[in-house]
C-alpha positions as CSV (number, residue, x, y, z in Angstrom):
1,M,0.0,0.0,0.0
2,K,1.3,3.4,-0.9
3,K,2.2,5.5,2.1
4,K,0.2,8.7,2.5
5,Y,3.0,11.1,3.5
6,D,6.6,11.6,2.7
7,Y,7.5,12.3,6.4
8,L,6.1,11.6,9.8
9,I,7.5,14.1,12.2
10,V,7.4,13.1,15.9
11,G,7.4,16.2,17.9
12,A,5.9,19.7,17.2
13,G,8.8,21.6,18.7
14,L,11.2,24.0,17.0
15,F,13.3,21.3,15.3
16,G,10.3,19.5,13.9
17,A,8.5,22.7,12.8
18,V,11.6,24.0,10.9
19,F,11.9,20.6,9.1
20,A,8.2,20.6,8.3
21,C,8.4,24.0,6.8
22,E,11.4,23.2,4.6
23,A,9.9,19.9,3.6
24,K,6.8,21.6,2.4
25,R,8.9,24.1,0.4
26,A,10.6,21.1,-1.2
27,G,7.2,19.7,-2.3
28,K,7.1,17.0,0.4
29,S,4.0,16.1,2.5
30,C,4.3,15.8,6.2
31,I,2.2,14.9,9.2
32,V,3.3,16.0,12.7
33,V,2.3,14.3,15.9
34,D,2.9,15.4,19.5
35,K,1.8,13.9,22.8
36,R,1.2,17.4,24.3
37,H,-2.0,19.3,23.8
38,H,-0.2,22.2,22.1
39,R,2.4,23.0,19.5
40,G,5.8,24.4,20.1
41,G,7.4,22.0,22.5
42,N,9.2,23.8,25.3
43,I,9.0,27.3,23.6
44,Y,5.2,27.2,23.9
45,C,3.6,30.4,25.3
46,E,0.2,30.5,26.9
47,D,-1.8,33.8,26.5
48,V,-2.9,34.6,30.1
49,D,-4.9,37.8,30.1
50,G,-2.8,39.4,27.4
51,I,0.6,38.2,28.7
52,H,2.5,35.5,26.8
53,V,3.6,33.1,29.5
54,H,6.7,31.0,28.8
55,K,5.2,27.7,30.1
56,Y,8.5,25.8,30.2
57,G,10.9,28.5,31.4
58,A,12.3,31.6,30.0
59,H,13.3,31.4,26.3
60,I,15.3,34.3,24.8
61,F,16.4,33.9,21.2
62,H,20.0,35.0,20.6
63,T,22.5,34.2,17.9
64,D,25.6,35.4,16.1
65,N,24.4,33.4,13.0
66,K,23.0,36.0,10.6
67,E,21.5,33.3,8.4
68,V,19.5,31.9,11.3
69,W,18.5,35.3,12.5
70,N,17.2,36.3,9.0
71,Y,15.5,32.9,8.7
72,V,13.4,33.3,11.9
73,N,12.7,37.0,11.1
74,S,11.3,36.0,7.8
75,F,8.4,34.4,9.6
76,V,7.8,36.8,12.5
77,E,9.2,40.1,13.6
78,F,11.3,40.1,16.8
79,N,11.4,42.8,19.4
80,R,14.5,44.4,21.0
81,Y,14.4,42.5,24.3
82,T,17.9,42.2,25.8
83,N,18.5,39.5,28.5
84,S,19.9,41.2,31.6
85,P,19.2,38.9,34.5
86,V,19.7,39.9,38.1
87,A,20.9,37.7,40.9
88,R,19.5,38.0,44.4
89,Y,21.5,36.8,47.4
90,G,20.0,37.8,50.8
91,D,18.6,41.2,50.4
92,K,21.1,42.4,47.8
93,L,21.0,42.3,44.0
94,Y,23.8,41.7,41.7
95,N,24.0,42.2,37.9
96,L,24.7,39.3,35.6
97,P,26.9,38.3,33.8
98,F,29.9,39.2,35.9
99,N,30.8,42.7,34.9
100,M,31.8,46.0,36.4
101,N,28.4,46.5,37.9
102,T,28.7,43.2,39.7
103,F,32.2,44.0,40.9
104,Y,31.1,47.4,42.2
105,Q,28.1,45.7,44.0
106,L,30.5,43.1,45.5
107,W,33.5,45.2,46.5
108,G,32.8,48.9,45.7
109,V,35.5,48.9,43.0
110,T,35.0,51.6,40.3
111,T,37.6,50.9,37.7
112,P,38.6,47.8,35.7
113,A,42.1,48.0,37.1
114,K,40.8,47.8,40.7
115,A,38.4,45.0,39.8
116,K,41.2,42.9,38.3
117,V,43.3,43.4,41.4
118,K,40.4,42.3,43.6
119,I,39.7,39.2,41.5
120,E,43.4,38.2,41.5
121,E,43.5,38.7,45.3
122,Q,40.4,36.4,45.6
123,R,41.9,33.8,43.3
124,G,45.2,33.9,45.0
125,E,43.8,32.3,48.2
126,F,43.3,29.1,46.1
127,A,46.4,29.1,44.0
128,H,47.5,26.0,45.8
129,I,44.8,24.0,44.0
130,A,46.8,22.5,41.1
131,E,44.1,20.1,39.7
132,P,40.6,20.8,40.9
133,A,38.9,17.6,42.1
134,N,35.4,18.9,41.9
135,L,33.2,21.9,40.8
136,E,33.8,23.8,44.1
137,E,37.6,23.7,43.8
138,Q,37.3,24.6,40.1
139,A,35.1,27.6,40.8
140,L,37.2,28.9,43.7
141,K,40.3,28.7,41.6
142,L,38.6,30.6,38.8
143,C,36.9,33.4,40.8
144,G,37.6,33.2,44.5
145,K,35.4,33.0,47.5
146,D,33.0,36.0,47.2
147,I,31.6,35.3,43.7
148,Y,31.5,31.6,44.3
149,E,29.7,31.7,47.6
150,K,27.2,34.4,46.7
151,L,26.5,33.8,43.0
152,I,27.5,30.3,42.0
153,K,27.5,27.7,44.9
154,G,23.8,27.7,45.9
155,Y,22.4,28.1,42.5
156,T,24.5,25.3,41.0
157,E,23.7,22.9,43.9
158,K,20.0,23.5,43.4
159,Q,20.3,23.0,39.6
160,W,22.1,19.7,39.9
161,G,20.5,18.5,43.2
162,R,23.8,17.7,44.9
163,A,26.7,19.4,46.7
164,A,29.2,21.3,44.6
165,T,31.9,19.0,46.1
166,E,30.1,16.1,44.5
167,L,30.0,17.6,41.0
168,P,32.7,17.2,38.4
169,A,35.0,20.1,37.8
170,F,34.4,20.2,34.1
171,I,30.9,21.6,34.5
172,I,32.6,25.0,35.0
173,R,35.4,25.1,32.5
174,R,35.7,28.9,32.5
175,L,34.0,32.0,34.0
176,P,33.9,35.0,31.8
177,F,34.6,38.4,33.4
178,R,33.6,41.6,31.6
179,F,35.4,44.7,32.6
180,V,32.8,47.0,31.3
181,F,29.5,48.3,32.7
182,D,27.3,46.2,30.4
183,N,24.5,43.9,31.7
184,N,23.7,42.2,28.4
185,Y,24.0,38.5,29.2
186,F,24.8,37.4,25.7
187,N,27.6,38.5,23.4
188,D,25.6,37.6,20.3
189,A,24.9,40.2,17.7
190,Y,21.2,39.4,17.4
191,Q,18.7,39.0,20.3
192,G,15.0,39.3,20.9
193,I,11.6,37.8,21.5
194,P,9.0,37.2,18.7
195,I,6.4,39.9,18.8
196,G,3.2,38.0,19.9
197,G,5.2,35.2,21.6
198,Y,6.8,32.0,20.2
199,N,3.5,30.6,19.1
200,A,3.5,33.1,16.3
201,L,6.8,31.6,15.1
202,I,5.8,28.0,15.4
203,D,2.4,28.6,13.7
204,A,4.1,30.4,10.8
205,L,6.6,27.5,10.4
206,L,4.0,24.8,10.5
207,G,1.5,26.7,8.3
208,D,-1.2,24.3,7.1
209,T,0.9,21.1,7.8
210,E,-1.3,18.5,9.4
211,V,-0.7,18.4,13.1
212,C,-2.1,15.8,15.5
213,L,-1.9,16.8,19.1
214,A,-2.5,14.7,22.2
215,T,-1.1,11.8,20.1
216,D,1.5,9.6,21.8
217,Y,3.8,8.1,19.2
218,F,4.7,5.1,21.3
219,K,1.1,4.2,22.0
220,N,0.3,4.4,18.3
221,R,3.6,3.3,16.9
222,A,2.5,0.4,14.7
223,E,-0.1,2.6,12.9
224,L,2.0,5.7,12.7
225,D,5.1,4.0,11.3
226,G,2.9,3.0,8.3
227,V,1.7,6.4,7.2
228,A,4.9,7.9,5.8
229,E,8.0,6.9,3.8
230,K,10.3,8.3,6.4
231,T,10.2,9.4,10.1
232,L,11.9,12.3,11.8
233,F,12.0,11.5,15.5
234,T,12.7,14.3,18.0
235,G,11.9,12.6,21.2
236,C,14.1,10.8,23.7
237,I,16.5,8.5,21.8
238,D,16.6,5.9,24.6
239,E,12.8,5.6,24.6
240,Y,12.8,5.1,20.9
241,F,15.0,2.0,21.3
242,D,13.1,0.8,24.4
243,Y,16.0,1.6,26.7
244,R,18.0,-1.4,25.4
245,C,21.3,0.3,26.1
246,G,20.2,1.8,29.4
247,H,18.3,4.9,30.6
248,L,19.9,8.3,29.8
249,E,19.8,10.7,32.8
250,Y,18.3,14.2,32.9
251,R,17.5,16.9,35.3
252,S,13.9,18.3,35.2
253,L,12.1,21.5,36.3
254,R,8.8,22.3,37.8
255,F,6.9,25.6,37.8
256,E,4.6,27.5,40.1
257,E,2.7,30.2,38.3
258,K,0.9,33.1,40.0
259,R,-1.2,36.1,38.8
260,L,-0.6,39.2,40.9
261,E,-2.9,42.3,40.9
262,M,0.0,44.7,40.5
263,E,1.6,46.3,37.5
264,N,5.2,45.3,38.3
265,F,6.5,42.7,40.7
266,Q,10.3,42.6,40.3
267,G,11.2,45.1,37.6
268,N,13.0,42.5,35.4
269,A,12.0,39.5,33.4
270,V,14.4,37.1,35.2
271,V,15.7,37.3,38.8
272,N,18.0,34.4,39.9
273,Y,17.9,33.3,43.6
274,T,21.4,32.0,44.4
275,E,20.9,31.0,48.1
276,R,20.8,27.3,48.6
277,E,18.1,27.7,51.3
278,I,15.6,29.2,48.8
279,P,14.2,26.2,46.9
280,Y,13.6,27.9,43.5
281,T,16.4,29.1,41.2
282,R,14.6,32.0,39.6
283,V,11.4,34.0,39.3
284,I,10.2,34.9,35.8
285,E,8.0,37.9,35.2
286,H,6.7,37.3,31.7
287,K,5.3,40.7,30.7
288,H,8.8,42.2,30.7
289,F,9.8,40.0,27.7
290,E,7.5,42.1,25.6
291,F,7.5,45.3,27.5
292,G,3.9,44.8,28.7
293,K,1.8,47.6,30.2
294,Q,-1.0,45.4,31.7
295,P,-2.3,46.5,35.1
296,H,-1.6,42.9,36.4
297,T,1.4,40.6,36.1
298,I,2.1,36.8,35.8
299,I,5.1,35.4,37.6
300,T,6.6,31.9,37.6
301,Y,8.7,30.3,40.3
302,E,11.1,27.8,38.7
303,Y,12.2,24.8,40.8
304,P,14.9,22.3,39.8
305,D,13.6,18.8,40.0
306,S,14.8,15.2,39.6
307,F,13.8,13.4,36.5
308,A,11.4,10.4,36.5
309,P,8.9,9.0,34.0
310,G,6.1,11.5,33.4
311,K,8.3,14.5,34.0
312,E,9.8,16.6,31.2
313,P,13.5,15.9,30.5
314,Y,15.3,19.3,30.4
315,Y,19.0,19.0,31.0
316,P,21.1,16.0,29.9
317,V,23.6,14.8,32.4
318,N,26.6,14.7,30.1
319,D,29.0,12.8,32.3
320,E,31.2,10.0,31.1
321,K,28.6,7.3,31.9
322,N,25.7,8.9,30.0
323,S,28.0,9.9,27.1
324,R,28.9,6.3,26.7
325,I,25.3,5.2,26.7
326,Y,24.4,7.9,24.2
327,A,27.2,6.8,21.9
328,D,25.6,3.3,21.8
329,Y,22.2,4.8,20.9
330,R,23.8,7.0,18.2
331,Q,25.3,3.9,16.7
332,L,21.9,2.2,16.7
333,A,20.2,5.2,15.2
334,E,22.6,5.1,12.2
335,S,21.6,1.6,11.5
336,V,17.8,2.3,11.3
337,P,16.6,2.8,7.7
338,N,14.3,5.6,6.8
339,V,14.4,7.2,10.3
340,L,16.0,10.6,11.0
341,F,16.9,11.7,14.6
342,G,17.1,15.4,15.5
343,G,16.6,17.9,18.3
344,R,17.9,18.1,21.9
345,L,16.3,14.9,23.1
346,A,17.2,12.7,20.1
347,Q,20.7,14.1,20.2
348,Y,21.0,14.1,24.0
349,T,22.2,17.7,24.2
350,Y,21.4,21.1,25.6
351,A,20.8,23.3,22.6
352,D,20.0,27.0,22.3
353,M,17.2,27.8,19.9
354,D,19.5,29.2,17.3
355,D,21.5,25.9,17.3
356,T,18.3,24.0,17.0
357,V,17.2,26.0,14.0
358,A,20.7,25.7,12.4
359,A,20.8,21.9,13.0
360,A,17.3,21.5,11.5
361,L,18.3,23.5,8.4
362,A,21.5,21.5,8.0
363,L,19.5,18.3,8.1
364,C,17.1,19.7,5.5
365,K,20.0,20.5,3.2
366,T,21.2,16.9,3.3
367,E,17.8,15.2,3.3
368,L,15.7,17.4,1.1
């Protein structure tokens, strides 16, 4: 029997949407399935009383790839939002990334020369650490006690769910210091949020492609595998192979959302809470992503969480053990005919949105 579609795309996130768009341009037919009740994967935004709420955490599009920037802007206009998070430790606020504003807030230094002297003084206390044995030693060697204890230690331990002395040193390979008064978190030339939220981008990419939501691929696998000549799978690669090489590890997140009857709660889209004793890592105030003027506001408390079946896998644990397991799955994937694997879950990687778009376009060039 002739198959109805050229491609079955498992996952209606950014990777799958870009592939669907380019496949259609190439004259191919696609059907997209997703187990969630909405499109967009983790960049999905819910309109809550006129505020586009990032339901799966803050997403800021940034890139130094002009081709990717022009590509996404061909579908939707982006605003001028610049990511400038603030860190809160105790009752004090510190600018991120580490720049002259941060150094002034920490030590009262007012020039780059004075800041460099202070950092070297702080690092000098730990010069005796030749080969850092864990993340704590690595961070202390890179930045010294003040920055580590106030801005890194608690936040990192919450993110990973374990003490910094139990985490490998390679997690922090370097710490960039900027000796200018510039709170722009990213160095990339292009940055912004789609006007109207990320749904506008996803909807433009998918266009009139057939999309079946609330459809679990694994529960309907026998039927779905028969509808298309090829499959693009963007889910968890270990689940695709029924965990035959073992389970890949992830860290997850959970969110607590609140509507507040005030115009402005924290004055910034993202405030990080770096104390270990505070269970959430950050508070997101969504209206500030799009310079909202609503008389109310929506905030989200973001909590790190362990991963288990039924939870969303957010961050891969790219240690030696999991890298070895993924390599086995990658080898299996290369042997499966007519199935493509793409996206952060299928490639077991943490990918920024621009990298996701670039990877999808690269696959399109070789496949289409």
